[in-house]
N, CA, C and O atoms as CSV, one atom per row, in Angstrom:
chain,resi,resn,atom,element,x,y,z
A,1,MET,N,N,76.137,135.562,78.441
A,1,MET,CA,C,76.252,136.615,79.440
A,1,MET,C,C,75.416,136.275,80.675
A,1,MET,O,O,75.858,136.469,81.807
A,2,MET,N,N,74.217,135.770,80.447
A,2,MET,CA,C,73.331,135.446,81.556
A,2,MET,C,C,73.894,134.301,82.386
A,2,MET,O,O,73.800,134.316,83.613
A,3,TRP,N,N,74.483,133.301,81.716
A,3,TRP,CA,C,75.070,132.177,82.431
A,3,TRP,C,C,76.252,132.612,83.281
A,3,TRP,O,O,76.457,132.082,84.373
A,4,THR,N,N,77.021,133.557,82.800
A,4,THR,CA,C,78.175,134.058,83.544
A,4,THR,C,C,77.725,134.716,84.843
A,4,THR,O,O,78.315,134.485,85.899
A,5,LEU,N,N,76.680,135.534,84.763
A,5,LEU,CA,C,76.144,136.177,85.961
A,5,LEU,C,C,75.583,135.140,86.931
A,5,LEU,O,O,75.765,135.251,88.143
A,6,PHE,N,N,74.911,134.150,86.398
A,6,PHE,CA,C,74.325,133.098,87.225
A,6,PHE,C,C,75.411,132.311,87.956
A,6,PHE,O,O,75.291,132.043,89.151
A,7,ILE,N,N,76.455,131.948,87.244
A,7,ILE,CA,C,77.563,131.197,87.850
A,7,ILE,C,C,78.310,132.067,88.867
A,7,ILE,O,O,78.713,131.580,89.924
A,8,ALA,N,N,78.494,133.344,88.549
A,8,ALA,CA,C,79.149,134.261,89.492
A,8,ALA,C,C,78.317,134.399,90.768
A,8,ALA,O,O,78.880,134.412,91.863
A,9,ALA,N,N,77.011,134.501,90.653
A,9,ALA,CA,C,76.132,134.616,91.826
A,9,ALA,C,C,76.230,133.363,92.692
A,9,ALA,O,O,76.289,133.459,93.918
A,10,ILE,N,N,76.249,132.208,92.071
A,10,ILE,CA,C,76.361,130.953,92.824
A,10,ILE,C,C,77.720,130.877,93.513
A,10,ILE,O,O,77.804,130.465,94.670
A,11,ALA,N,N,78.780,131.270,92.817
A,11,ALA,CA,C,80.125,131.241,93.399
A,11,ALA,C,C,80.207,132.176,94.611
A,11,ALA,O,O,80.800,131.820,95.629
A,12,ILE,N,N,79.622,133.353,94.504
A,12,ILE,CA,C,79.621,134.309,95.622
A,12,ILE,C,C,78.824,133.750,96.788
A,12,ILE,O,O,79.231,133.894,97.941
A,13,TRP,N,N,77.703,133.121,96.507
A,13,TRP,CA,C,76.874,132.532,97.557
A,13,TRP,C,C,77.633,131.410,98.275
A,13,TRP,O,O,77.586,131.322,99.502
A,14,VAL,N,N,78.320,130.565,97.531
A,14,VAL,CA,C,79.103,129.476,98.130
A,14,VAL,C,C,80.231,130.047,98.984
A,14,VAL,O,O,80.495,129.549,100.078
A,15,LEU,N,N,80.898,131.093,98.488
A,15,LEU,CA,C,81.972,131.732,99.244
A,15,LEU,C,C,81.435,132.328,100.547
A,15,LEU,O,O,82.052,132.177,101.601
A,16,GLN,N,N,80.307,132.993,100.475
A,16,GLN,CA,C,79.704,133.574,101.675
A,16,GLN,C,C,79.366,132.483,102.691
A,16,GLN,O,O,79.615,132.651,103.884
A,17,THR,N,N,78.810,131.387,102.235
A,17,THR,CA,C,78.468,130.283,103.123
A,17,THR,C,C,79.719,129.704,103.780
A,17,THR,O,O,79.721,129.431,104.980
A,18,ALA,N,N,80.773,129.519,103.005
A,18,ALA,CA,C,82.021,128.977,103.546
A,18,ALA,C,C,82.623,129.926,104.590
A,18,ALA,O,O,83.078,129.481,105.644
A,19,LEU,N,N,82.625,131.223,104.300
A,19,LEU,CA,C,83.181,132.191,105.239
A,19,LEU,C,C,82.331,132.293,106.511
A,19,LEU,O,O,82.872,132.489,107.599
A,20,THR,N,N,81.029,132.164,106.386
A,20,THR,CA,C,80.142,132.185,107.548
A,20,THR,C,C,80.414,130.977,108.436
A,20,THR,O,O,80.478,131.111,109.658
A,21,LEU,N,N,80.574,129.800,107.838
A,21,LEU,CA,C,80.905,128.600,108.610
A,21,LEU,C,C,82.258,128.753,109.300
A,21,LEU,O,O,82.418,128.329,110.445
A,22,TRP,N,N,83.214,129.341,108.630
A,22,TRP,CA,C,84.539,129.587,109.193
A,22,TRP,C,C,84.426,130.483,110.424
A,22,TRP,O,O,85.041,130.203,111.453
A,23,GLN,N,N,83.635,131.569,110.324
A,23,GLN,CA,C,83.452,132.469,111.457
A,23,GLN,C,C,82.733,131.750,112.603
A,23,GLN,O,O,83.093,131.929,113.766
A,24,PHE,N,N,81.743,130.958,112.288
A,24,PHE,CA,C,80.991,130.224,113.296
A,24,PHE,C,C,81.898,129.250,114.050
A,24,PHE,O,O,81.782,129.118,115.269
A,25,ARG,N,N,82.781,128.581,113.355
A,25,ARG,CA,C,83.719,127.656,113.995
A,25,ARG,C,C,84.689,128.391,114.917
A,25,ARG,O,O,84.987,127.921,116.015
A,26,ARG,N,N,85.181,129.546,114.467
A,26,ARG,CA,C,86.069,130.349,115.323
A,26,ARG,C,C,85.337,130.789,116.583
A,26,ARG,O,O,85.898,130.736,117.678
A,27,PHE,N,N,84.090,131.223,116.438
A,27,PHE,CA,C,83.277,131.650,117.576
A,27,PHE,C,C,83.075,130.483,118.544
A,27,PHE,O,O,83.226,130.652,119.754
A,28,ASN,N,N,82.736,129.308,118.025
A,28,ASN,CA,C,82.510,128.145,118.885
A,28,ASN,C,C,83.778,127.730,119.631
A,28,ASN,O,O,83.707,127.296,120.780
A,29,ARG,N,N,84.933,127.862,118.985
A,29,ARG,CA,C,86.195,127.547,119.661
A,29,ARG,C,C,86.427,128.482,120.841
A,29,ARG,O,O,86.822,128.045,121.922
A,30,ARG,N,N,86.177,129.778,120.625
A,30,ARG,CA,C,86.350,130.760,121.710
A,30,ARG,C,C,85.364,130.474,122.839
A,30,ARG,O,O,85.720,130.562,124.014
A,31,LEU,N,N,84.142,130.135,122.491
A,31,LEU,CA,C,83.125,129.828,123.487
A,31,LEU,C,C,83.537,128.609,124.310
A,31,LEU,O,O,83.391,128.603,125.532
A,32,LYS,N,N,84.044,127.595,123.649
A,32,LYS,CA,C,84.493,126.377,124.333
A,32,LYS,C,C,85.633,126.695,125.301
A,32,LYS,O,O,85.661,126.184,126.421
A,33,GLU,N,N,86.567,127.536,124.868
A,33,GLU,CA,C,87.680,127.923,125.736
A,33,GLU,C,C,87.190,128.701,126.951
A,33,GLU,O,O,87.667,128.473,128.062
A,34,LEU,N,N,86.250,129.611,126.757
A,34,LEU,CA,C,85.715,130.391,127.866
A,34,LEU,C,C,84.938,129.504,128.837
A,34,LEU,O,O,84.997,129.718,130.048
A,35,ARG,N,N,84.223,128.526,128.332
A,35,ARG,CA,C,83.425,127.645,129.188
A,35,ARG,C,C,84.290,126.800,130.110
A,35,ARG,O,O,83.792,126.271,131.104
A,36,GLN,N,N,85.560,126.663,129.805
A,36,GLN,CA,C,86.462,125.943,130.695
A,36,GLN,C,C,86.711,126.737,131.975
A,36,GLN,O,O,87.104,126.167,132.993
A,37,SER,N,N,86.482,128.060,131.927
A,37,SER,CA,C,86.661,128.919,133.098
A,37,SER,C,C,85.394,129.013,133.937
A,37,SER,O,O,85.458,129.452,135.085
A,38,GLY,N,N,84.253,128.618,133.404
A,38,GLY,CA,C,82.995,128.687,134.136
A,38,GLY,C,C,81.828,128.922,133.192
A,38,GLY,O,O,81.997,128.926,131.972
A,39,PRO,N,N,80.638,129.118,133.763
A,39,PRO,CA,C,79.461,129.373,132.921
A,39,PRO,C,C,79.641,130.646,132.093
A,39,PRO,O,O,80.296,131.595,132.523
A,40,VAL,N,N,79.052,130.647,130.909
A,40,VAL,CA,C,79.166,131.794,130.009
A,40,VAL,C,C,77.773,132.270,129.621
A,40,VAL,O,O,76.945,131.493,129.147
A,41,ALA,N,N,77.529,133.560,129.830
A,41,ALA,CA,C,76.289,134.188,129.390
A,41,ALA,C,C,76.565,134.825,128.029
A,41,ALA,O,O,77.559,135.529,127.852
A,42,ILE,N,N,75.675,134.569,127.075
A,42,ILE,CA,C,75.860,135.078,125.720
A,42,ILE,C,C,74.729,136.041,125.396
A,42,ILE,O,O,73.555,135.725,125.592
A,43,GLY,N,N,75.087,137.207,124.902
A,43,GLY,CA,C,74.085,138.186,124.503
A,43,GLY,C,C,74.393,138.706,123.119
A,43,GLY,O,O,75.549,138.766,122.698
A,44,LYS,N,N,73.329,139.082,122.412
A,44,LYS,CA,C,73.556,139.585,121.055
A,44,LYS,C,C,72.699,140.806,120.800
A,44,LYS,O,O,71.630,140.979,121.386
A,45,ALA,N,N,73.191,141.637,119.921
A,45,ALA,CA,C,72.467,142.814,119.465
A,45,ALA,C,C,72.623,142.852,117.953
A,45,ALA,O,O,73.718,143.051,117.426
A,46,LYS,N,N,71.513,142.658,117.276
A,46,LYS,CA,C,71.567,142.679,115.819
A,46,LYS,C,C,71.687,144.112,115.340
A,46,LYS,O,O,71.130,145.038,115.930
A,47,GLY,N,N,72.421,144.268,114.269
A,47,GLY,CA,C,72.578,145.596,113.707
A,47,GLY,C,C,72.000,145.661,112.313
A,47,GLY,O,O,72.432,144.944,111.410
A,48,ARG,N,N,71.033,146.516,112.150
A,48,ARG,CA,C,70.478,146.698,110.812
A,48,ARG,C,C,71.313,147.735,110.064
A,48,ARG,O,O,71.745,147.511,108.933
A,49,PHE,N,N,71.530,148.871,110.718
A,49,PHE,CA,C,72.353,149.913,110.100
A,49,PHE,C,C,73.683,150.069,110.831
A,49,PHE,O,O,74.621,150.667,110.303
A,50,LEU,N,N,73.761,149.531,112.043
A,50,LEU,CA,C,74.990,149.554,112.821
A,50,LEU,C,C,75.594,148.158,112.826
A,50,LEU,O,O,74.926,147.180,112.488
A,51,ALA,N,N,76.854,148.074,113.210
A,51,ALA,CA,C,77.491,146.765,113.335
A,51,ALA,C,C,76.823,146.006,114.474
A,51,ALA,O,O,76.505,146.591,115.509
A,52,GLY,N,N,76.611,144.720,114.290
A,52,GLY,CA,C,76.045,143.892,115.339
A,52,GLY,C,C,77.102,143.581,116.383
A,52,GLY,O,O,78.291,143.818,116.171
A,53,ALA,N,N,76.654,143.045,117.521
A,53,ALA,CA,C,77.579,142.702,118.589
A,53,ALA,C,C,77.122,141.423,119.279
A,53,ALA,O,O,75.929,141.213,119.501
A,54,ILE,N,N,78.080,140.579,119.610
A,54,ILE,CA,C,77.833,139.388,120.410
A,54,ILE,C,C,78.798,139.459,121.580
A,54,ILE,O,O,80.006,139.606,121.394
A,55,VAL,N,N,78.251,139.353,122.802
A,55,VAL,CA,C,79.054,139.442,124.014
A,55,VAL,C,C,79.067,138.084,124.699
A,55,VAL,O,O,78.020,137.455,124.859
A,56,LEU,N,N,80.241,137.635,125.101
A,56,LEU,CA,C,80.417,136.409,125.876
A,56,LEU,C,C,80.933,136.825,127.251
A,56,LEU,O,O,82.027,137.379,127.364
A,57,LEU,N,N,80.150,136.559,128.294
A,57,LEU,CA,C,80.531,136.949,129.639
A,57,LEU,C,C,80.694,135.704,130.503
A,57,LEU,O,O,79.717,135.015,130.797
A,58,CYS,N,N,81.917,135.420,130.904
A,58,CYS,CA,C,82.209,134.283,131.765
A,58,CYS,C,C,81.977,134.732,133.206
A,58,CYS,O,O,82.509,135.754,133.640
A,59,ILE,N,N,81.171,133.952,133.948
A,59,ILE,CA,C,80.815,134.340,135.311
A,59,ILE,C,C,81.256,133.274,136.309
A,59,ILE,O,O,81.491,132.121,135.949
A,60,ASP,N,N,81.363,133.688,137.573
A,60,ASP,CA,C,81.690,132.735,138.631
A,60,ASP,C,C,80.396,132.302,139.327
A,60,ASP,O,O,79.300,132.604,138.855
A,61,ALA,N,N,80.531,131.595,140.451
A,61,ALA,CA,C,79.368,131.064,141.166
A,61,ALA,C,C,78.470,132.165,141.722
A,61,ALA,O,O,77.279,131.940,141.933
A,62,ASP,N,N,79.026,133.353,141.961
A,62,ASP,CA,C,78.248,134.484,142.495
A,62,ASP,C,C,77.742,135.410,141.399
A,62,ASP,O,O,77.277,136.513,141.688
A,63,CYS,N,N,77.826,134.983,140.159
A,63,CYS,CA,C,77.414,135.763,138.980
A,63,CYS,C,C,78.274,136.996,138.739
A,63,CYS,O,O,77.835,137.934,138.074
A,64,ARG,N,N,79.481,137.006,139.266
A,64,ARG,CA,C,80.422,138.086,138.965
A,64,ARG,C,C,81.066,137.802,137.620
A,64,ARG,O,O,81.440,136.667,137.322
A,65,ILE,N,N,81.188,138.832,136.823
A,65,ILE,CA,C,81.799,138.677,135.504
A,65,ILE,C,C,83.308,138.592,135.676
A,65,ILE,O,O,83.949,139.534,136.144
A,66,VAL,N,N,83.860,137.461,135.295
A,66,VAL,CA,C,85.289,137.200,135.458
A,66,VAL,C,C,86.052,137.624,134.212
A,66,VAL,O,O,87.133,138.207,134.293
A,67,LYS,N,N,85.471,137.321,133.070
A,67,LYS,CA,C,86.139,137.576,131.796
A,67,LYS,C,C,85.072,137.806,130.736
A,67,LYS,O,O,83.998,137.207,130.790
A,68,GLY,N,N,85.360,138.653,129.795
A,68,GLY,CA,C,84.422,138.892,128.710
A,68,GLY,C,C,85.119,138.980,127.376
A,68,GLY,O,O,86.289,139.352,127.282
A,69,GLU,N,N,84.380,138.633,126.352
A,69,GLU,CA,C,84.859,138.803,124.979
A,69,GLU,C,C,83.702,139.346,124.160
A,69,GLU,O,O,82.535,139.134,124.489
A,70,ILE,N,N,84.038,140.042,123.099
A,70,ILE,CA,C,83.017,140.629,122.244
A,70,ILE,C,C,83.391,140.414,120.785
A,70,ILE,O,O,84.563,140.449,120.412
A,71,MET,N,N,82.374,140.192,119.976
A,71,MET,CA,C,82.550,140.104,118.532
A,71,MET,C,C,81.658,141.192,117.935
A,71,MET,O,O,80.434,141.146,118.059
A,72,GLU,N,N,82.280,142.153,117.297
A,72,GLU,CA,C,81.544,143.254,116.675
A,72,GLU,C,C,81.961,143.383,115.224
A,72,GLU,O,O,83.121,143.162,114.876
A,73,GLY,N,N,81.017,143.739,114.390
A,73,GLY,CA,C,81.362,143.976,113.006
A,73,GLY,C,C,80.206,143.694,112.074
A,73,GLY,O,O,79.147,143.222,112.489
A,74,VAL,N,N,80.427,143.990,110.815
A,74,VAL,CA,C,79.403,143.773,109.796
A,74,VAL,C,C,79.821,142.705,108.798
A,74,VAL,O,O,79.053,142.353,107.903
A,75,THR,N,N,81.032,142.192,108.949
A,75,THR,CA,C,81.505,141.194,107.995
A,75,THR,C,C,81.818,139.886,108.709
A,75,THR,O,O,81.836,139.825,109.938
A,76,VAL,N,N,82.060,138.855,107.935
A,76,VAL,CA,C,82.420,137.558,108.506
A,76,VAL,C,C,83.847,137.551,109.046
A,76,VAL,O,O,84.280,136.548,109.612
A,77,PHE,N,N,84.569,138.619,108.887
A,77,PHE,CA,C,85.933,138.702,109.371
A,77,PHE,C,C,86.008,139.247,110.798
A,77,PHE,O,O,87.104,139.393,111.339
A,78,ALA,N,N,84.870,139.550,111.413
A,78,ALA,CA,C,84.848,140.000,112.800
A,78,ALA,C,C,85.333,138.869,113.700
A,78,ALA,O,O,84.973,137.708,113.500
A,79,LYS,N,N,86.150,139.214,114.692
A,79,LYS,CA,C,86.718,138.224,115.598
A,79,LYS,C,C,86.330,138.555,117.035
A,79,LYS,O,O,85.987,139.692,117.359
A,80,CYS,N,N,86.394,137.531,117.888
A,80,CYS,CA,C,86.229,137.763,119.316
A,80,CYS,C,C,87.487,138.454,119.823
A,80,CYS,O,O,88.608,138.069,119.488
A,81,ARG,N,N,87.279,139.471,120.627
A,81,ARG,CA,C,88.414,140.153,121.239
A,81,ARG,C,C,88.082,140.414,122.705
A,81,ARG,O,O,86.909,140.441,123.077
A,82,PRO,N,N,89.094,140.606,123.535
A,82,PRO,CA,C,88.845,140.818,124.966
A,82,PRO,C,C,87.915,142.001,125.206
A,82,PRO,O,O,87.959,143.010,124.503
A,83,PHE,N,N,87.076,141.844,126.217
A,83,PHE,CA,C,86.086,142.865,126.563
A,83,PHE,C,C,86.043,142.940,128.089
A,83,PHE,O,O,85.300,142.197,128.730
A,84,SER,N,N,86.833,143.827,128.660
A,84,SER,CA,C,86.989,143.881,130.113
A,84,SER,C,C,86.178,144.982,130.776
A,84,SER,O,O,86.306,145.182,131.984
A,85,ALA,N,N,85.352,145.700,130.035
A,85,ALA,CA,C,84.605,146.829,130.584
A,85,ALA,C,C,83.676,146.418,131.722
A,85,ALA,O,O,83.392,147.230,132.603
A,86,LEU,N,N,83.200,145.178,131.721
A,86,LEU,CA,C,82.243,144.737,132.732
A,86,LEU,C,C,82.860,143.801,133.762
A,86,LEU,O,O,82.159,143.323,134.655
A,87,ASN,N,N,84.150,143.531,133.657
A,87,ASN,CA,C,84.800,142.614,134.600
A,87,ASN,C,C,84.630,143.098,136.037
A,87,ASN,O,O,84.797,144.281,136.335
A,88,GLY,N,N,84.296,142.161,136.918
A,88,GLY,CA,C,84.119,142.478,138.332
A,88,GLY,C,C,82.697,142.850,138.714
A,88,GLY,O,O,82.353,142.849,139.896
A,89,LEU,N,N,81.871,143.168,137.729
A,89,LEU,CA,C,80.481,143.525,138.011
A,89,LEU,C,C,79.627,142.266,138.094
A,89,LEU,O,O,79.990,141.223,137.550
A,90,ASN,N,N,78.502,142.370,138.772
A,90,ASN,CA,C,77.574,141.254,138.875
A,90,ASN,C,C,76.664,141.265,137.647
A,90,ASN,O,O,76.075,142.292,137.311
A,91,LEU,N,N,76.557,140.129,136.992
A,91,LEU,CA,C,75.732,140.026,135.784
A,91,LEU,C,C,74.287,140.415,136.067
A,91,LEU,O,O,73.645,141.066,135.244
A,92,LEU,N,N,73.776,140.018,137.228
A,92,LEU,CA,C,72.374,140.275,137.562
A,92,LEU,C,C,72.099,141.744,137.870
A,92,LEU,O,O,70.948,142.180,137.843
A,93,ASP,N,N,73.152,142.507,138.163
A,93,ASP,CA,C,73.000,143.932,138.467
A,93,ASP,C,C,73.139,144.831,137.246
A,93,ASP,O,O,73.000,146.049,137.353
A,94,LEU,N,N,73.414,144.239,136.086
A,94,LEU,CA,C,73.610,145.059,134.885
A,94,LEU,C,C,72.336,145.818,134.552
A,94,LEU,O,O,71.233,145.272,134.597
A,95,SER,N,N,72.513,147.076,134.220
A,95,SER,CA,C,71.405,147.921,133.766
A,95,SER,C,C,71.957,148.839,132.676
A,95,SER,O,O,73.168,148.950,132.483
A,96,GLU,N,N,71.051,149.478,131.987
A,96,GLU,CA,C,71.489,150.375,130.918
A,96,GLU,C,C,72.355,151.498,131.474
A,96,GLU,O,O,73.371,151.855,130.878
A,97,ALA,N,N,71.952,152.059,132.625
A,97,ALA,CA,C,72.717,153.157,133.223
A,97,ALA,C,C,74.118,152.698,133.633
A,97,ALA,O,O,75.096,153.410,133.407
A,98,LEU,N,N,74.215,151.520,134.232
A,98,LEU,CA,C,75.513,150.994,134.657
A,98,LEU,C,C,76.423,150.757,133.454
A,98,LEU,O,O,77.617,151.054,133.496
A,99,CYS,N,N,75.842,150.218,132.383
A,99,CYS,CA,C,76.639,149.971,131.170
A,99,CYS,C,C,77.112,151.277,130.551
A,99,CYS,O,O,78.237,151.359,130.059
A,100,GLU,N,N,76.261,152.299,130.571
A,100,GLU,CA,C,76.665,153.605,130.041
A,100,GLU,C,C,77.806,154.186,130.866
A,100,GLU,O,O,78.719,154.802,130.316
A,101,GLU,N,N,77.760,153.992,132.195
A,101,GLU,CA,C,78.843,154.468,133.060
A,101,GLU,C,C,80.175,153.810,132.695
A,101,GLU,O,O,81.237,154.418,132.825
A,102,GLN,N,N,80.100,152.570,132.243
A,102,GLN,CA,C,81.312,151.831,131.876
A,102,GLN,C,C,81.819,152.211,130.482
A,102,GLN,O,O,82.868,151.732,130.053
A,103,GLY,N,N,81.081,153.067,129.778
A,103,GLY,CA,C,81.519,153.551,128.473
A,103,GLY,C,C,81.165,152.648,127.304
A,103,GLY,O,O,81.816,152.711,126.262
A,104,LEU,N,N,80.159,151.817,127.452
A,104,LEU,CA,C,79.766,150.914,126.381
A,104,LEU,C,C,78.961,151.646,125.310
A,104,LEU,O,O,78.267,152.621,125.600
A,105,THR,N,N,79.061,151.172,124.082
A,105,THR,CA,C,78.281,151.727,122.979
A,105,THR,C,C,76.855,151.177,123.045
A,105,THR,O,O,76.576,150.264,123.823
A,106,ARG,N,N,75.978,151.718,122.251
A,106,ARG,CA,C,74.571,151.298,122.242
A,106,ARG,C,C,74.450,149.796,121.939
A,106,ARG,O,O,73.694,149.099,122.616
A,107,GLN,N,N,75.166,149.296,120.956
A,107,GLN,CA,C,75.092,147.878,120.600
A,107,GLN,C,C,75.682,147.000,121.703
A,107,GLN,O,O,75.158,145.922,121.984
A,108,GLN,N,N,76.758,147.453,122.323
A,108,GLN,CA,C,77.357,146.699,123.418
A,108,GLN,C,C,76.408,146.618,124.610
A,108,GLN,O,O,76.316,145.581,125.267
A,109,ILE,N,N,75.706,147.712,124.885
A,109,ILE,CA,C,74.725,147.719,125.976
A,109,ILE,C,C,73.600,146.741,125.682
A,109,ILE,O,O,73.203,145.969,126.556
A,110,LYS,N,N,73.088,146.766,124.465
A,110,LYS,CA,C,72.018,145.838,124.090
A,110,LYS,C,C,72.470,144.393,124.243
A,110,LYS,O,O,71.723,143.554,124.748
A,111,ALA,N,N,73.684,144.106,123.812
A,111,ALA,CA,C,74.209,142.742,123.898
A,111,ALA,C,C,74.402,142.322,125.351
A,111,ALA,O,O,74.064,141.195,125.711
A,112,ALA,N,N,74.935,143.203,126.190
A,112,ALA,CA,C,75.158,142.877,127.602
A,112,ALA,C,C,73.829,142.633,128.315
A,112,ALA,O,O,73.711,141.693,129.101
A,113,LEU,N,N,72.837,143.469,128.047
A,113,LEU,CA,C,71.525,143.289,128.674
A,113,LEU,C,C,70.835,142.035,128.139
A,113,LEU,O,O,70.076,141.387,128.861
A,114,SER,N,N,71.093,141.695,126.890
A,114,SER,CA,C,70.568,140.455,126.321
A,114,SER,C,C,71.192,139.245,127.023
A,114,SER,O,O,70.502,138.260,127.285
A,115,ALA,N,N,72.481,139.314,127.327
A,115,ALA,CA,C,73.150,138.230,128.056
A,115,ALA,C,C,72.538,138.076,129.439
A,115,ALA,O,O,72.298,136.958,129.896
A,116,ARG,N,N,72.284,139.196,130.105
A,116,ARG,CA,C,71.648,139.154,131.430
A,116,ARG,C,C,70.274,138.499,131.340
A,116,ARG,O,O,69.957,137.615,132.136
A,117,GLN,N,N,69.465,138.921,130.386
A,117,GLN,CA,C,68.108,138.391,130.242
A,117,GLN,C,C,68.118,136.907,129.882
A,117,GLN,O,O,67.326,136.133,130.420
A,118,ASP,N,N,68.996,136.512,128.989
A,118,ASP,CA,C,69.089,135.099,128.608
A,118,ASP,C,C,69.523,134.245,129.795
A,118,ASP,O,O,69.035,133.128,129.966
A,119,TYR,N,N,70.441,134.765,130.621
A,119,TYR,CA,C,70.877,134.021,131.798
A,119,TYR,C,C,69.726,133.858,132.787
A,119,TYR,O,O,69.535,132.781,133.353
A,120,LEU,N,N,68.954,134.937,132.995
A,120,LEU,CA,C,67.796,134.859,133.896
A,120,LEU,C,C,66.766,133.855,133.378
A,120,LEU,O,O,66.192,133.097,134.160
A,121,SER,N,N,66.532,133.847,132.086
A,121,SER,CA,C,65.587,132.894,131.488
A,121,SER,C,C,66.079,131.466,131.672
A,121,SER,O,O,65.291,130.563,131.955
A,122,TYR,N,N,67.371,131.265,131.511
A,122,TYR,CA,C,67.954,129.944,131.691
A,122,TYR,C,C,67.797,129.486,133.144
A,122,TYR,O,O,67.441,128.335,133.398
A,123,GLN,N,N,68.061,130.378,134.089
A,123,GLN,CA,C,67.922,130.038,135.503
A,123,GLN,C,C,66.474,129.694,135.848
A,123,GLN,O,O,66.223,128.757,136.607
A,124,LYS,N,N,65.533,130.438,135.302
A,124,LYS,CA,C,64.114,130.176,135.541
A,124,LYS,C,C,63.733,128.797,134.996
A,124,LYS,O,O,63.022,128.039,135.657
A,125,LEU,N,N,64.200,128.480,133.808
A,125,LEU,CA,C,63.926,127.176,133.201
A,125,LEU,C,C,64.516,126.050,134.045
A,125,LEU,O,O,63.881,125.011,134.225
A,126,GLN,N,N,65.731,126.252,134.565
A,126,GLN,CA,C,66.375,125.240,135.407
A,126,GLN,C,C,65.558,125.000,136.680
A,126,GLN,O,O,65.373,123.856,137.094
A,127,ARG,N,N,65.069,126.083,137.302
A,127,ARG,CA,C,64.254,125.938,138.517
A,127,ARG,C,C,62.958,125.195,138.221
A,127,ARG,O,O,62.537,124.344,139.004
A,128,GLU,N,N,62.327,125.510,137.103
A,128,GLU,CA,C,61.077,124.844,136.736
A,128,GLU,C,C,61.300,123.353,136.490
A,128,GLU,O,O,60.468,122.527,136.865
A,129,GLN,N,N,62.408,123.016,135.867
A,129,GLN,CA,C,62.700,121.608,135.604
A,129,GLN,C,C,62.986,120.847,136.893
A,129,GLN,O,O,62.680,119.658,136.984
A,130,GLN,N,N,63.563,121.504,137.883
A,130,GLN,CA,C,63.829,120.852,139.156
A,130,GLN,C,C,62.541,120.634,139.934
A,130,GLN,O,O,62.409,119.641,140.651
A,131,LEU,N,N,61.584,121.557,139.801
A,131,LEU,CA,C,60.326,121.436,140.523
A,131,LEU,C,C,59.365,120.440,139.885
A,131,LEU,O,O,58.551,119.822,140.572
A,132,THR,N,N,59.464,120.289,138.582
A,132,THR,CA,C,58.569,119.376,137.860
A,132,THR,C,C,59.152,117.968,137.882
A,132,THR,O,O,60.282,117.752,137.446
A,133,PRO,N,N,58.370,117.001,138.396
A,133,PRO,CA,C,58.879,115.631,138.376
A,133,PRO,C,C,59.016,115.124,136.949
A,133,PRO,O,O,58.234,115.475,136.066
A,134,ALA,N,N,60.017,114.299,136.748
A,134,ALA,CA,C,60.274,113.746,135.400
A,134,ALA,C,C,59.133,112.830,135.003
A,134,ALA,O,O,58.682,112.004,135.796
A,135,ARG,N,N,58.673,112.980,133.779
A,135,ARG,CA,C,57.620,112.123,133.246
A,135,ARG,C,C,58.256,110.954,132.513
A,135,ARG,O,O,59.272,111.094,131.831
A,136,ARG,N,N,57.640,109.816,132.672
A,136,ARG,CA,C,58.197,108.621,132.023
A,136,ARG,C,C,57.247,108.087,131.018
A,136,ARG,O,O,57.536,107.083,130.367
């Protein structure tokens, strides 16, 4: 009886790992497709009791959001789907109030603001690397 439970636990763990890798590959494919349209800001909001959310915001040279996709859910079967609520807005102008006006949920707002913050951090890092001479 104990061996049966042990083998079942291992089988479930292997299945979970395989399904997680499958979801990760689907996500990476969508990200690659979006990156062909321009830079992509990625934001996430972890959900402990609520479903988590990952937002992909494709932006143009002026930081206007051209296209967005969102992955929400609590299972590995969550898929990226179109997310047009922020299209046309400037990524750098996103705020909690603006996101609420657009009708976003709490997790979507957290993810969108996370994308904004991550993009700002990336830009700051890029500026610092340009100012610092390369060490050999």
